[in-house]
C-alpha positions in Angstrom: 16.3 11.5 -47.6 20.0 11.2 -47.3 21.9 9.3 -50.6 25.2 8.2 -50.9 26.9 5.1 -49.3 26.0 4.7 -45.0 27.7 6.5 -42.9 29.4 8.9 -45.8 29.5 12.5 -44.8 27.0 14.9 -46.4 27.9 18.3 -48.2 25.5 21.0 -48.6 25.6 23.4 -51.3 22.4 25.6 -50.1 19.8 25.9 -47.6 16.2 26.5 -48.1 14.9 28.2 -45.6 11.3 28.5 -44.8 9.7 30.5 -41.9 6.4 31.1 -44.1 5.3 34.8 -44.4 8.5 35.9 -42.4 11.4 34.5 -44.1 11.6 32.5 -47.2 14.9 31.6 -49.5 17.9 30.1 -50.4 20.7 30.6 -48.1 24.5 30.0 -48.6 25.5 29.5 -45.5 24.3 28.3 -41.5 25.4 27.8 -38.8 23.3 26.6 -35.3 24.6 27.1 -31.6 22.4 24.8 -29.8 22.4 22.3 -26.6 24.2 25.0 -25.2 24.2 24.9 -21.6 25.4 27.1 -18.2 27.8 25.7 -16.3 27.5 25.6 -12.6 30.8 25.3 -11.1 31.4 24.0 -7.3 34.7 24.4 -5.5 35.2 22.9 -2.7 37.7 21.6 0.0 38.4 17.6 0.7 39.1 16.5 4.3 42.7 16.6 3.7 42.6 20.1 2.7 42.7 19.3 -1.1 40.9 21.5 -3.0 37.9 19.7 -5.4 35.8 21.0 -8.5 32.4 20.1 -9.7 30.8 21.0 -12.7 27.1 20.4 -13.7 25.1 21.4 -16.3 22.7 24.9 -15.8 20.3 26.4 -17.5 19.9 25.7 -21.5 20.6 28.9 -23.8 18.6 29.8 -26.5 19.7 28.3 -29.6 20.8 30.6 -32.3 20.9 30.4 -35.8 22.7 32.3 -38.2 22.0 32.6 -41.9 24.0 34.6 -44.8 22.7 35.2 -48.3 23.7 37.4 -51.3 21.5 40.9 -50.8 18.6 41.0 -53.1 15.5 43.1 -53.3 14.1 40.8 -50.8 13.2 43.0 -47.3 11.5 40.4 -45.4 14.3 40.1 -43.1 14.2 43.9 -42.5 10.6 43.8 -41.8 11.0 41.1 -39.4 13.3 42.6 -37.1 10.9 45.9 -37.4 8.1 43.7 -35.4 11.1 42.6 -32.9 12.0 46.4 -32.4 8.4 47.4 -32.1 7.4 45.1 -29.2 5.0 42.8 -31.2 6.5 39.3 -30.1 3.4 37.4 -30.2 3.3 38.4 -34.2 7.0 38.1 -34.5 8.0 34.6 -33.2 7.2 32.1 -36.2 8.1 28.2 -36.8 10.2 27.2 -39.6 12.1 24.5 -41.2 15.8 24.7 -42.6 16.6 22.0 -45.3 20.2 21.4 -46.4 20.4 20.1 -49.9 23.1 19.3 -52.4 24.0 21.5 -55.3 20.9 19.8 -57.3 18.5 21.0 -55.1 17.8 17.4 -53.5 16.6 17.5 -49.7 20.0 15.9 -47.6 18.5 16.9 -43.9 15.8 18.8 -42.8 15.8 20.5 -39.4 12.7 22.4 -37.4 13.0 25.9 -35.4 9.8 26.6 -33.2 9.4 30.4 -31.9 12.4 32.1 -34.0 12.3 35.8 -33.7 15.3 37.7 -35.6 17.7 39.0 -33.0 19.8 40.8 -35.6 19.9 41.8 -39.5 23.3 42.9 -40.7 24.2 44.5 -44.1 28.0 45.0 -44.5 28.9 48.7 -46.3 29.6 48.3 -49.6 33.5 48.7 -51.0 33.7 50.4 -54.1 37.1 49.0 -54.3 36.5 45.3 -54.4 34.2 42.5 -56.5 32.6 41.1 -54.2 28.4 40.1 -53.2 27.0 41.8 -50.6 26.3 39.0 -47.7 23.0 39.8 -45.4 23.5 37.7 -41.9 20.5 37.2 -40.5 20.6 36.3 -36.6 17.8 34.0 -35.1 17.0 33.0 -31.6 14.8 30.1 -30.9 12.9 28.2 -28.1 14.0 24.6 -29.9 15.9 23.2 -33.2 15.4 19.3 -33.9 16.6 17.6 -36.3 13.2 16.0 -38.3 15.1 13.7 -41.5 
């Protein structure tokens, strides 16, 4: 899948997102907070009275994925979010993929997302005084996020 010289950093110009009937499309920005753990802290005193400190990994936080794209007539993110709002979590959870592609659309990397659901969907308020594209932001929470290729 990746092209170029061995160990050469990849650059991605688009992200192809596919959550089947829930959300599909090309996104311009994707950020992921994954493999983050709570920290268990333990402070103690040594035999000589000096303070000691111990830290260990606690529970893993649910990974969050932030997707950004230009606003279009596609309201699938809002409909998906409505399922969560209505408490229909069994149907709201969906598996999906995110493919990082270069400017030609050639796939570079692929990630599998397990049992994701929208935590938030945001659209900025338009500002008539500026020339800019409106950007929709969708934050997903998932149970697992793994690199497939």
